[in-house]
C-alpha positions in Angstrom: 13.6 -18.3 -17.7 10.0 -19.1 -17.1 7.2 -18.0 -19.3 5.6 -14.7 -18.5 2.3 -15.1 -16.6 -0.1 -12.2 -16.2 -1.4 -11.8 -12.7 -4.6 -13.9 -12.7 -8.0 -12.4 -12.0 -9.7 -13.7 -8.8 -12.2 -16.5 -9.0 -15.8 -15.6 -9.0 -16.8 -18.3 -6.5 -20.0 -18.3 -4.4 -20.5 -20.1 -1.1 -23.6 -19.9 1.0 -22.7 -19.5 4.6 -25.8 -21.5 5.5 -26.3 -23.8 2.6 -24.6 -25.9 -0.1 -21.9 -24.3 -2.2 -22.1 -23.2 -5.8 -18.7 -24.2 -7.1 -16.5 -22.9 -9.9 -13.0 -24.4 -10.2 -9.8 -23.0 -11.6 -9.0 -23.7 -15.3 -5.3 -24.1 -14.5 -6.2 -27.0 -12.2 -8.4 -28.6 -14.9 -5.3 -28.5 -17.1 -3.4 -30.4 -14.4 -6.1 -33.1 -14.4 -5.7 -33.6 -18.1 -2.0 -34.2 -17.6 -3.1 -37.1 -15.4 -5.0 -38.6 -18.3 -8.5 -37.8 -17.3 -10.9 -34.9 -16.9 -13.8 -34.5 -14.4 -16.3 -35.1 -17.2 -15.6 -38.9 -17.2 -15.6 -39.2 -13.4 -18.2 -41.5 -11.9 -17.7 -40.6 -8.3 -16.6 -37.2 -6.8 -15.6 -36.7 -3.2 -15.6 -33.3 -1.7 -13.7 -32.5 1.4 -12.3 -29.5 3.2 -8.8 -30.8 3.9 -7.8 -28.1 6.4 -10.0 -27.0 9.3 -9.8 -26.9 13.1 -11.8 -27.7 16.3 -11.4 -27.0 20.0 -8.6 -29.4 20.1 -6.4 -26.7 18.6 -5.8 -25.3 22.0 -2.2 -24.1 21.8 -2.2 -20.6 20.2 0.9 -19.3 18.5 0.1 -15.7 19.2 1.6 -14.4 22.5 -1.5 -12.4 23.5 -3.8 -15.4 23.1 -1.3 -17.5 25.1 -1.3 -15.0 28.0 -5.2 -14.8 27.9 -5.4 -18.6 27.9 -7.5 -18.4 24.7 -7.4 -21.4 22.4 -7.2 -21.1 18.6 -10.7 -22.6 18.1 -13.9 -23.2 20.0 -15.7 -25.2 17.3 -16.8 -28.6 18.4 -15.8 -31.6 16.1 -19.5 -32.4 15.7 -20.2 -28.8 14.5 -17.3 -29.1 12.0 -18.8 -32.2 10.5 -22.3 -30.9 10.4 -21.3 -27.6 8.9 -19.1 -29.2 6.3 -21.9 -31.5 5.2 -24.4 -28.7 5.1 -22.1 -27.0 2.6 -21.8 -29.9 0.3 -18.9 -31.9 1.6 -19.4 -35.7 1.6 -16.2 -36.4 3.5 -14.9 -34.7 6.6 -11.5 -34.3 8.3 -10.3 -32.1 11.2 -6.7 -31.1 11.1 -5.9 -29.7 14.6 -2.5 -28.5 15.5 -0.3 -31.4 16.6 -3.2 -33.5 17.8 -5.9 -35.8 16.5 -8.0 -35.5 19.7 -10.8 -33.6 17.9 -11.2 -35.8 14.9 -11.1 -39.0 17.0 -14.4 -37.9 18.7 -16.2 -38.2 15.4 -14.3 -41.0 13.7 -17.2 -43.4 14.3 -18.9 -41.8 11.3 -18.1 -43.6 8.1 -17.1 -40.4 6.2 -14.5 -39.0 8.7 -10.8 -39.2 7.9 -8.3 -38.8 10.7 -6.1 -35.7 10.4 -3.4 -33.7 12.1 -1.6 -30.5 11.1 1.8 -31.3 12.3 4.4 -28.6 13.1 7.7 -29.7 11.5 11.0 -27.9 11.6 13.9 -27.1 9.4 17.2 -26.5 11.2 17.2 -23.1 12.9 13.7 -23.5 14.4 12.0 -22.7 11.0 8.4 -23.9 11.3 6.5 -25.6 8.5 3.0 -27.1 8.8 2.4 -30.6 7.3 -1.1 -32.0 7.2 -1.2 -35.8 7.7 -4.3 -37.9 6.8 -5.5 -41.4 7.3 -2.7 -42.6 9.7 -2.9 -45.3 12.3 -2.3 -44.6 16.0 1.2 -46.1 15.8 2.1 -44.0 12.7 0.7 -40.9 14.5 3.0 -41.6 17.5 6.0 -42.0 15.2 5.2 -38.8 13.3 5.4 -36.8 16.5 8.6 -38.4 17.5 10.3 -37.2 14.4 8.5 -34.0 13.4 11.3 -31.8 14.7 13.4 -33.0 11.6 11.4 -32.2 8.5 13.7 -34.2 6.3 13.2 -37.3 8.4 9.5 -36.7 8.6 9.0 -36.3 4.9 10.9 -39.5 4.1 8.8 -41.4 6.7 5.5 -40.2 5.4 6.5 -41.1 1.9 7.7 -44.6 2.8 4.6 -45.3 4.8 2.4 -44.0 2.0 0.6 -41.7 4.5 -1.4 -39.1 2.6 0.1 -35.7 3.5 0.7 -32.3 2.1 2.6 -29.1 3.0 0.1 -26.5 4.1 0.4 -22.9 3.0 4.0 -23.5 1.9 5.0 -19.8 1.5 3.7 -18.9 5.0 6.2 -17.6 7.5 4.7 -19.3 10.5 7.3 -17.9 12.9 8.9 -15.4 10.6 11.9 -17.5 9.6 11.0 -19.2 6.4 13.1 -18.0 3.4 13.0 -18.7 -0.4 15.6 -21.4 0.1 13.4 -23.2 2.5 10.5 -23.1 0.0 12.8 -24.6 -2.6 13.5 -27.4 -0.2 9.8 -27.9 0.4 9.4 -28.4 -3.4 11.9 -31.3 -3.1 10.5 -32.8 0.0 6.8 -32.8 -0.7 4.8 -34.3 -3.6 1.5 -32.7 -2.5 1.1 -29.0 -1.8 -1.8 -26.8 -0.6 -2.3 -24.2 -3.3 -5.5 -22.8 -1.9 -5.8 -21.7 1.7 -8.9 -19.8 2.7 -7.1 -17.5 5.1 -4.2 -16.4 2.8 -4.1 -13.6 0.3 -5.3 -14.3 -3.2 -1.9 -13.2 -4.5 -0.3 -15.7 -2.1 -2.4 -18.6 -3.3 -2.0 -17.6 -6.9 1.8 -17.5 -6.9 1.9 -20.9 -5.1 -0.4 -22.3 -7.8 1.6 -20.8 -10.6 4.9 -22.1 -9.3 3.5 -25.6 -9.0 1.9 -25.4 -12.4 5.2 -24.4 -14.1 7.6 -26.7 -12.4 9.8 -28.7 -14.8 12.1 -31.6 -14.5 15.0 -29.3 -15.0 13.9 -27.1 -12.1 13.8 -30.1 -9.7 17.1 -31.4 -10.9 18.7 -27.9 -10.4 17.2 -27.5 -6.9 18.2 -31.0 -5.9 21.8 -30.3 -6.9 21.7 -26.9 -5.2 20.4 -28.2 -1.8 21.7 -31.7 -1.9 18.3 -33.2 -1.4 16.9 -36.2 -3.2 13.4 -35.3 -4.5 10.5 -37.2 -3.0 8.2 -39.3 -5.2 7.9 -40.2 -8.8 8.1 -37.4 -11.3 8.5 -34.9 -8.4 8.0 -31.9 -10.7 4.4 -33.0 -11.2 2.8 -31.9 -8.0 -0.5 -33.0 -6.5 -2.6 -30.0 -5.5 -5.1 -29.6 -2.6 -7.0 -26.9 -0.8 -8.8 -26.1 2.4 -10.5 -23.3 4.4 -8.0 -23.4 7.3 -11.1 -22.4 9.4 -10.6 -21.9 13.1 -13.9 -20.2 14.0 -16.6 -22.4 12.4 -17.6 -19.6 10.0 -15.9 -20.7 6.8 -15.8 -24.5 6.9 -16.2 -25.9 3.4 -15.8 -22.6 1.6 -12.4 -23.8 0.2 -12.1 -27.5 -0.5 -10.8 -30.2 -2.7 -12.7 -32.4 -5.2 -11.2 -35.8 -5.7 -12.0 -38.5 -8.3 -12.5 -41.7 -6.5 -13.1 -45.3 -7.5 -15.6 -45.6 -4.6 -17.0 -43.2 -2.1 -15.1 -44.4 1.0 -12.4 -43.2 3.2 -9.8 -45.3 1.5 -11.1 -44.3 -1.9 -10.6 -40.6 -1.0 -7.0 -41.3 0.3 -6.1 -43.3 -2.8 -7.6 -40.6 -5.1 -5.2 -38.0 -3.4 -2.3 -40.4 -3.7 -3.0 -40.7 -7.4 -3.3 -36.9 -7.8 -6.9 -37.0 -9.0 -7.6 -33.7 -7.3 -8.6 -30.1 -8.0 -9.2 -27.2 -5.7 -12.4 -25.2 -5.5 -13.2 -21.9 -3.9 -11.2 -18.8 -3.3 -9.7 -16.9 -0.4 -11.0 -13.5 0.8 -7.8 -12.2 2.3 -7.7 -10.2 5.4 -11.5 -10.2 5.9 -11.8 -14.0 6.3 -8.9 -14.1 8.8 -9.9 -11.0 10.8 -13.5 -12.1 11.2 -12.2 -15.5 12.4 -10.1 -13.7 15.0 -13.1 -11.7 16.1 -15.3 -14.8 16.2 -12.8 -16.6 18.4 -12.5 -13.6 20.7 -16.3 -13.4 21.0 -16.5 -17.1 21.8 -13.7 -16.7 24.4 -15.5 -14.0 26.2 -18.9 -15.4 25.7 -18.5 -17.8 28.6 -17.1 -15.1 30.8 -20.1 -12.8 30.7 -23.1 -13.2 32.9 -26.8 -13.6 32.0 -27.3 -9.9 32.1 -25.3 -9.8 28.9 -27.7 -12.1 27.1 -28.9 -9.5 24.6 -25.4 -8.3 23.8 -24.4 -11.9 23.2 -27.3 -12.4 20.9 -26.3 -9.5 18.7 -22.6 -10.6 18.7 -23.5 -14.2 18.2 -25.5 -13.4 15.1 -22.5 -11.6 13.7 -19.8 -14.1 14.7 -21.8 -17.3 14.5 -23.9 -16.6 11.4 -23.9 -20.3 10.4 -26.6 -21.0 13.0 -30.0 -21.0 11.3 -32.6 -18.6 12.6 -35.8 -20.4 13.9 -38.0 -17.4 14.4 -39.2 -14.8 11.9 -35.9 -12.8 11.5 -37.4 -9.3 11.2 -39.6 -9.7 14.3 -36.8 -11.3 16.3 -34.4 -8.7 15.2 -36.6 -5.8 16.3 -37.3 -7.4 19.7 -33.8 -8.4 20.4 -32.4 -5.1 19.2 -34.8 -3.2 21.5 -33.8 -5.3 24.4 -30.2 -4.9 23.4 -30.5 -1.1 23.7 -32.3 -1.5 27.0 -29.3 -3.5 28.1 -27.0 -0.6 27.3 -29.2 1.9 29.1 -28.7 0.1 32.4 -26.4 2.0 34.6 -23.1 0.1 34.8 -20.7 3.0 35.4 -20.7 4.0 31.7 -21.2 7.6 30.6 -24.9 7.6 29.5 -24.0 10.1 26.7 -21.8 7.4 25.2 -24.6 4.8 25.4 -26.9 7.1 23.5 -24.2 7.6 20.9 -23.7 3.9 20.4 -27.5 3.4 20.2 -27.7 6.0 17.4 -24.7 4.5 15.5 -26.1 0.9 15.5 -29.9 1.4 15.3 -29.9 2.6 11.6 -27.0 0.5 10.4 -27.9 -1.4 7.2 -25.0 -3.8 7.4 -26.1 -4.9 10.9 -29.7 -5.5 9.8 -28.5 -7.5 6.8 -26.9 -10.0 9.2 -30.3 -10.6 10.7 -32.0 -11.3 7.4 -33.0 -14.9 6.8 -31.8 -16.7 3.7 -28.7 -17.3 1.6 -25.6 -15.2 2.3 -22.4 -15.9 0.5 -19.1 -15.7 2.2 -18.3 -12.5 0.3 -21.6 -11.0 1.4 -21.0 -12.0 5.0 -17.5 -10.6 5.0 -18.6 -7.4 3.4 -21.5 -6.8 5.8 -19.4 -7.4 8.9 -16.6 -5.2 7.6 -19.0 -2.5 6.7 -20.6 -2.6 10.1 -17.1 -2.4 11.8 -16.1 0.5 9.5 -19.3 2.4 10.0 -19.1 2.1 13.8 -15.5 3.3 13.8 -16.3 6.2 11.4 -19.2 7.3 13.5 -17.2 7.1 16.7 -14.6 9.4 15.2 -17.3 11.9 14.2 -18.8 11.8 17.7 -15.4 12.5 19.2 -15.0 15.6 17.0 -18.4 16.8 18.0 -18.1 15.9 21.6 -14.4 15.8 22.7 -15.4 14.6 26.2 -16.0 11.1 24.6 -12.3 10.9 23.6 -11.3 8.6 26.4 -14.1 6.1 25.4 -12.9 6.2 21.8 -9.4 5.4 23.0 -10.9 2.2 24.5 -13.3 1.2 21.7 -11.3 2.1 18.6 -8.5 -0.5 19.1 -11.2 -3.1 19.7 -12.7 -2.4 16.3 -9.4 -2.0 14.5 -7.1 -4.6 16.1 -8.2 -7.7 14.3 -8.0 -6.0 10.9 -4.7 -4.4 11.5 -3.2 -7.5 13.0 -4.3 -9.8 10.2 -3.3 -7.4 7.5 0.2 -7.2 9.0 0.3 -11.0 9.4 -0.9 -11.8 5.9 1.5 -9.4 4.2 4.5 -10.9 6.0 5.2 -13.1 3.0 5.4 -10.2 0.6 9.1 -10.8 -0.1 8.5 -14.5 -0.8 5.7 -13.6 -3.2 8.0 -11.2 -5.0 10.7 -13.9 -5.1 8.2 -16.3 -6.6 7.2 -13.8 -9.3 10.8 -13.2 -10.1 11.4 -17.0 -10.3 8.6 -17.3 -12.7 9.8 -14.4 -14.8 6.7 -12.4 -14.2 7.1 -8.7 -15.0 4.6 -6.8 -13.0 3.9 -3.3 -14.1 4.5 -1.1 -11.1 1.4 0.4 -9.5 1.8 3.4 -7.2 -0.7 5.2 -4.8 0.0 8.8 -4.0 -1.8 9.9 -0.8 -2.5 13.6 -0.4 -4.7 15.7 1.8 -4.7 18.5 -0.8 -5.7 18.0 -4.4 -7.5 20.1 -7.0 -6.5 23.5 -5.6 -4.0 26.1 -6.6 -1.5 25.2 -3.8 1.9 23.7 -4.3 0.9 20.3 -3.1 -2.0 20.0 -5.5 0.0 21.3 -8.4 2.8 18.9 -7.8 0.5 15.9 -7.5 -1.3 16.9 -10.7 1.9 17.4 -12.6 3.1 13.9 -11.7 -0.3 12.4 -12.5 -0.4 13.9 -16.0 3.2 12.7 -16.6 2.2 9.2 -15.5 -0.9 9.2 -17.7 1.2 10.3 -20.7 3.5 7.3 -20.2 0.7 4.9 -19.4 2.1 4.3 -15.9 -0.2 3.2 -13.1 -0.2 6.2 -10.7 -3.3 6.8 -8.6 -4.0 9.9 -6.5 -5.8 9.0 -3.3 -7.4 11.8 -1.5 -10.5 12.8 0.6 -12.8 15.6 -0.7 -16.4 16.7 -0.9 -15.9 17.2 -4.6 -17.7 14.4 -6.4 -16.3 15.1 -9.9 -14.7 11.9 -11.3 -11.2 11.9 -12.9 -9.1 9.2 -14.3 -6.8 7.5 -11.7 -8.0 9.8 -8.9 -9.6 8.0 -6.0 -11.7 10.3 -3.9 -13.1 9.3 -0.5 -16.0 11.3 0.9 -14.9 12.6 4.3 -16.7 11.4 7.4 -15.6 14.7 9.1 -14.1 17.9 7.9 -12.4 20.7 9.9 -10.2 23.8 9.5 -6.9 24.3 11.1 -6.9 27.1 13.6 -5.1 30.1 12.1 -5.0 28.5 8.7 -8.7 28.5 7.8 -8.2 28.7 4.1 -7.3 25.0 4.1 -9.8 22.3 5.1 -8.7 18.9 6.3 -10.9 15.9 5.5 -11.0 12.7 7.6 -11.9 9.7 5.4 -13.1 6.2 6.5 -10.0 4.6 7.9 -10.9 0.9 7.3 -12.4 1.5 3.9 -9.3 3.2 2.7 -7.1 0.5 4.1 -9.2 -2.2 2.4 -9.0 -0.4 -0.9 -5.2 -0.3 -0.8 -5.0 -4.0 0.0 -7.4 -5.0 -2.7 -5.5 -2.9 -5.3 -2.2 -4.5 -4.4 0.1 -1.5 -4.9 3.8 -1.8 -5.3 4.8 1.6 -3.8 3.1 4.4 -1.8 3.9 8.1 -1.8 2.6 10.4 1.0 2.5 14.1 0.4 1.1 15.4 3.6 1.1 14.4 7.3 -2.7 15.0 7.5 -5.4 12.3 7.9 -5.0 11.0 4.4 -1.3 10.9 4.5 -1.2 9.2 7.9 -3.6 6.5 6.6 -1.3 6.1 3.5 1.7 5.6 5.8 -0.2 3.2 8.0 -1.1 1.1 4.9 2.5 1.0 3.8 3.7 -0.2 7.1 1.0 -2.8 7.6 1.4 -4.2 4.1 5.2 -3.8 3.9 5.0 -1.6 0.8 7.9 0.8 0.2 6.7 4.3 1.1 8.1 7.6 0.1 7.4 11.0 1.7 7.2 14.4 0.0 8.0 17.4 2.1 6.1 20.3 0.6 5.7 22.6 3.7 7.8 23.5 6.7 5.0 22.6 9.2 6.9 23.4 12.5 7.9 26.9 11.4 4.5 27.5 9.9 2.9 26.5 13.2 5.1 28.9 15.0 4.3 31.7 12.6 0.6 31.1 12.8 0.2 30.6 16.5 3.2 32.4 18.0 3.3 29.6 20.6 6.6 27.7 20.8 4.9 24.8 22.5 2.5 24.4 19.5 5.4 24.6 17.2 7.3 21.9 19.2 4.2 19.7 18.9 4.2 20.2 15.2 7.9 19.4 15.1 7.4 16.2 17.0 4.6 15.0 14.8 6.5 15.9 11.6 9.6 14.1 12.8 7.5 11.0 13.7 5.9 11.0 10.3 8.9 11.4 8.0 11.2 9.1 10.0 8.8 6.3 9.0 9.2 6.7 5.3 11.9 4.9 3.2 12.8 8.1 1.2 12.1 11.8 1.7 11.7 14.1 -1.3 11.9 17.8 -0.5 11.1 20.7 -2.7 13.9 22.6 -1.1 17.4 21.9 0.0 17.1 24.2 3.0 15.2 21.4 4.9 18.0 18.9 4.5 19.6 19.8 7.8 16.2 19.5 9.5 15.9 15.9 8.1 19.3 15.0 9.5 18.2 16.3 12.9 15.2 14.0 12.5 17.8 11.1 12.4 17.0 10.4 8.7 20.1 9.1 7.0 21.5 11.5 4.2 21.2 8.7 1.6 17.4 8.7 2.1 17.1 12.5 1.5 16.5 13.8 -2.1 15.2 16.8 -3.9 11.9 16.2 -5.6 12.7 16.3 -9.3 11.0 19.0 -11.3 10.8 19.4 -15.1 9.6 21.9 -17.7 7.7 21.6 -20.9 10.5 21.7 -23.4 8.1 21.8 -26.3 6.5 25.0 -24.9 9.6 26.6 -23.5 12.2 26.6 -26.3 14.5 29.2 -28.0 12.6 28.6 -31.2 9.8 30.8 -29.8 12.0 33.9 -29.9 10.2 36.9 -31.5 12.3 40.0 -32.0 9.2 42.1 -32.1 7.6 40.8 -28.9 9.0 43.5 -26.7 8.4 47.1 -27.7 11.9 48.3 -26.7 13.8 47.3 -29.8 17.6 47.2 -30.0 18.1 46.8 -26.3 19.3 43.8 -24.3 16.4 42.4 -22.3 17.0 41.4 -18.7 14.1 39.4 -17.3 12.8 38.4 -13.9 9.7 36.1 -13.6 8.1 35.4 -10.3 6.1 36.8 -7.4 6.4 40.5 -6.8 6.9 40.6 -3.0 9.4 41.9 -0.5 10.5 38.4 0.4 11.6 37.8 -3.2 14.3 40.4 -2.8 13.0 42.8 -5.6 15.1 45.5 -3.9 18.2 43.7 -5.1 16.9 44.0 -8.7 16.3 47.7 -8.3 19.9 48.1 -7.0 21.1 46.1 -10.0 19.3 48.4 -12.4 20.8 51.5 -10.7 24.3 50.0 -10.8 24.0 49.1 -14.6 22.4 52.5 -15.5 25.5 54.3 -14.3 27.6 52.4 -17.0 25.2 51.5 -19.9 21.9 52.4 -21.3 21.7 49.5 -23.7 19.3 47.3 -21.6 15.8 47.2 -20.4 14.5 45.4 -17.3 11.3 43.5 -17.3 9.6 42.1 -14.1 6.9 39.5 -15.1 4.5 38.5 -12.4 2.1 39.7 -9.8 2.1 39.8 -6.0 1.1 41.6 -2.8 3.7 44.4 -3.1 3.5 45.1 -6.9 1.9 48.6 -6.4 4.5 49.6 -3.9 7.4 48.6 -6.2 5.7 50.4 -9.1 5.7 53.6 -7.2 9.3 53.0 -6.0 10.5 52.6 -9.6 8.3 55.1 -11.3 11.3 57.3 -12.1 13.3 54.4 -13.7 12.3 54.6 -17.4 13.6 51.1 -18.3 12.4 49.2 -15.2 9.0 47.8 -16.2 6.4 45.7 -14.6 4.4 43.7 -17.1 1.9 41.9 -14.9 1.3 38.1 -15.0 1.9 36.1 -18.1 0.9 32.5 -18.8 1.1 29.7 -21.4 2.3 30.6 -24.9 2.6 34.3 -24.0 5.0 33.6 -21.2 7.0 31.2 -23.3 7.5 33.9 -26.0 8.4 36.4 -23.3 11.2 34.1 -22.0 12.6 33.2 -25.5 12.5 36.9 -26.6 14.7 38.0 -23.6 18.5 37.7 -23.3 19.4 37.3 -19.6 17.5 35.9 -16.7 18.1 37.1 -13.1 16.9 35.6 -9.9 17.6 37.7 -6.8 17.2 35.0 -4.2 19.4 32.0 -3.3 18.5 28.8 -5.1 17.6 26.0 -2.7 15.0 24.1 -4.7 13.8 23.4 -8.2 12.5 26.8 -9.2 10.1 26.5 -12.1 10.9 30.0 -13.4 14.6 29.2 -13.6 13.9 25.9 -15.4 11.6 27.6 -17.9 14.2 30.4 -18.5 17.0 27.8 -19.1 14.9 25.8 -21.5 14.2 29.1 -23.4 18.0 29.6 -23.8 18.5 32.3 -21.1 21.7 32.3 -19.1 20.7 32.5 -15.4 22.3 34.6 -12.8 21.2 33.9 -9.2 22.5 34.1 -5.6 24.4 31.1 -4.4 23.1 29.1 -1.5 25.3 27.5 1.1 24.2 24.2 -0.3 25.5 22.7 -3.5 24.0 24.0 -6.8 20.9 22.3 -8.0 20.1 23.7 -11.5 22.5 26.5 -12.5 26.0 25.2 -13.3 28.4 28.1 -12.5 30.0 29.6 -15.6 28.4 26.9 -17.7 24.7 27.7 -17.7 25.0 31.0 -15.8 26.5 32.4 -12.6 25.9 31.8 -8.9 26.9 34.8 -6.8 27.8 35.3 -3.1 27.3 39.1 -2.9 25.6 42.0 -4.6 29.0 42.9 -6.1 29.3 39.5 -7.8 25.7 39.6 -8.8 26.1 43.0 -10.5 29.4 42.1 -12.2 28.0 38.8 -13.6 25.1 40.6 -15.2 27.4 43.3 -16.5 29.8 40.8 -18.1 27.0 39.2 -20.1 25.5 42.6 -20.9 28.8 43.8 -22.5 29.9 40.4 -24.1 27.6 39.4 -26.9 29.7 36.3 -27.8 29.8 34.9 -24.3 26.1 35.6 -23.8 25.1 33.7 -27.0 27.5 30.8 -26.2 25.9 30.4 -22.7 22.5 30.7 -24.3 23.1 27.7 -26.5 24.8 25.7 -23.7 21.9 26.5 -21.3 19.2 25.4 -23.6 20.9 22.2 -24.5 21.6 21.3 -20.9 18.0 22.0 -19.8 16.7 19.9 -22.7 18.9 16.9 -21.8 18.6 17.2 -18.0 15.2 18.7 -17.1 12.9 17.2 -19.8 9.7 15.6 -18.4 10.7 12.3 -20.0 14.1 12.1 -18.2 13.0 13.5 -14.8 9.9 11.5 -14.4 11.6 8.3 -15.5 14.3 9.0 -12.9 11.7 9.6 -10.1 9.5 6.6 -11.1 12.4 4.2 -11.1 13.5 5.4 -7.7 10.2 4.9 -6.0 9.3 1.6 -7.8 12.6 -0.2 -7.5 13.1 0.0 -3.8 12.1 -2.7 -1.3 13.4 -1.5 2.1 15.1 1.4 3.8 18.5 0.2 2.9 18.7 1.8 -0.5 21.6 4.1 -1.3 21.1 7.0 -3.6 22.8 10.4 -4.0 21.8 12.9 -1.4 20.5 15.4 -3.9 20.6 16.0 -7.6 23.9 17.3 -8.9 25.2 17.0 -12.4 26.0 13.3 -13.2 29.0 12.3 -15.2 26.8 12.0 -18.2 25.4 15.5 -17.7 29.0 16.9 -17.3 29.9 15.2 -20.6 26.9 17.0 -22.2 28.2 20.3 -21.0 31.7 19.7 -22.2 30.5 18.6 -25.7 28.3 21.7 -25.9 31.0 24.0 -24.8 33.5 22.6 -27.3 
């Protein structure tokens, strides 16, 4: 078992896009240097080199779309790579194009250039791995490409020839086939590993670094025996570490690099310093922003040469965004105003566009602060550049959405432009999170115990509706147990609350026919970026509105387990509100699409289970959402014989909404039936509702049928505990709060049986479930006349509720379920029925 390592905080590293870097290096790597018997303090010469970057010679893209378009992976000239690297503080340069040294050979006449090639090697089964080779001869380079299809043969050759090389981004699934076993083999085959790659996630780089830092001799011996591979190099558990930007666009060259202690500042001195392991990595990655902005930059450069001179102003604007490393020669503010004005004039030219759209684009861009910042002269760090470009893209997308709401005739233009803005971000997020399983395997290998972190997305929060109450209940339970649960919502309410993330809406609207609820549309990209930065382990989505859809999108892009909560029957509600079957069918289609994407569905009612099966959701992914009661507030110990005025009578209690759909008529019939045989009881209806006055009139002649109005808190708890029998006239198909509270207070519960299996009331053990009025009336009568049976059931019921529906147990059960799943292949019980342990509790209590 490895030592437990807390997830490291990201480096605070600053790099000027236009000037020399301000470097801070990782303390873990300094520790590695001390193992080698030196520290950087006693170094006389330091070489700085970005060991992983590309030029136009990387002309064979791996992405299918780029292949079809004929777009290379880079347009950066080798001369630009060298100039940019040196501007940013590098004193040595290499170019590591894919499977070629054509780019670097054009600048090898400079004395500080090292030949390089990022070679694609293969494990059996066409599993791709990238190996960067440096300082080779032409003959060696030719031999490397002859044998690169066998990574075992390649690794041996490179070692025997003493060619400086390293495995680049060793956990990256280049073609989706790399597994943890392959990574273990990489640890055996390569002495030098890239632990800092500028295009990878910080968590990806960090876990690679930690594995390398904690390797032991015993680990290598165990892996060698497991895979039958002789480890390469002396002391193969002591790895040499390097880093590079992996830049393809020219934007980020030299922002991640390697410092090397050298005996002399020469090409051979640098290569020898790497061989001896006198290295440390500097810089930090910026995740999806770095890679997505590179993709955008390459796309811009691809189309730049395909646009005519009439697009000059458009190219200037895009060039300033995607080629920010070019220094401005004119006064930036004057040039910005002039170019921007001409840019808008360009858009005003009739080209078949809708002129209304042009005006919208002009308004969106003209006042954008992020765009203006990109035209400001002076130092801009990589983080500032990424943030400005991201903010610009997000603002443009947000405003496009707002305009479409205000002017629906622009929808067809939005359909064209929105994917343009979104595609690079969504594609790179999906790509970068493809190694999530390997990162988790690495954490498990190290013995890291991450505290689960969950985001709960909801379109409704802070109100009196069921969705808001459920979310708040789980949030409070998580806080009480110091669990990391965050509610993510969109609202105009600016009040802050612990672990509640509120995004101000860019647009709000009311649903036709359901005006009491307002839907808010948040910023899509900003919310996605927040979820990626926070590194959540699970996502819960409560509603299929804008916020819920974004939560589901985040989960799918980042391969995070996602769980849906079904609070409301949207298709039937749509039919009831509109009366239009087509509208209801559309709601059904959208609901089915939404909930089929989640890994587990939690419903507040069993009556929807058949609907879920019709949605093609497997039964083992369908569950009732667990509910609990406050067993400190609701307890038999609160019984007060003097609470009710009618002394000496058996108290029959109903708590709930007073409405016709709650079957209050059945309670009236029950009273009339019992009155014909006994006058030893009184009937209390606690609650309020739309039909309470009507029922008061209907029962005005019934002297012991009383409506008390609504009760809350301690008063309600005493009312429960001071009664004797609880009745619920409707079938039970979900976790009814009133029944749970009654059971916890020691009241046997009598309810109508649903066609589905029982959820809470255990027949003849904590109450009775009845098929008809006759059974319902007889069950109440049996407890009314049998004091011993009633008191026995009272004790059994209270004990069962305490052991089964306490907040501690129910929340722990739900939390474990949502945080211990990794895919849609989990198998859980279809819904909550008494477990073997719960049955034992009942048997012990009864005996």
